Phi, psi and omega in degrees: 000131181284139178274115184256024185302328183278346180265338184273151175221155174240120175279119181245145177291162178300322178296318178295317178299322181295316178302312182296314180298319176301318181291321175298321179296321179295317179297318179300318178297320177299319179296315176300323177298319179291321177302318179294321179299318180294317180298330181268007181056044179291159182298138183308316181303316178295318178297315181297320177299319179291322177297322176298318178297319177298316180301316178296319179299317179294317178297319179296320177292317176304316179295321177301312182292320180296318178299314178297324179298318181296319185279346182241284186302310183294313178304311181298317178297317179296319178301326179275000178084012179272089183277356174295340179301332179296320176298321178298316180294318178300315177295326175298314180299323178298323180290334181282349180285000000 
């Protein structure tokens, strides 16, 4: 099966883009904070706690995008009879493991 990731697009509302970008900005800030902690020779435990928080933030954003994907892209493809979308979703879930 050919990977069409570069040909597909998801149209997002301006509100949805704002939500995603706000969350990405927070994650970016968290990463900058960890870089500063490293520069300041902060204790490993403190750095690891912040890295865990970043990981949770990324997972939360990924789940948000996945949920929207299910209710929009997947739903629309199934409505059009494109059942290959199920394989795509199964592969996505495998990547989340």
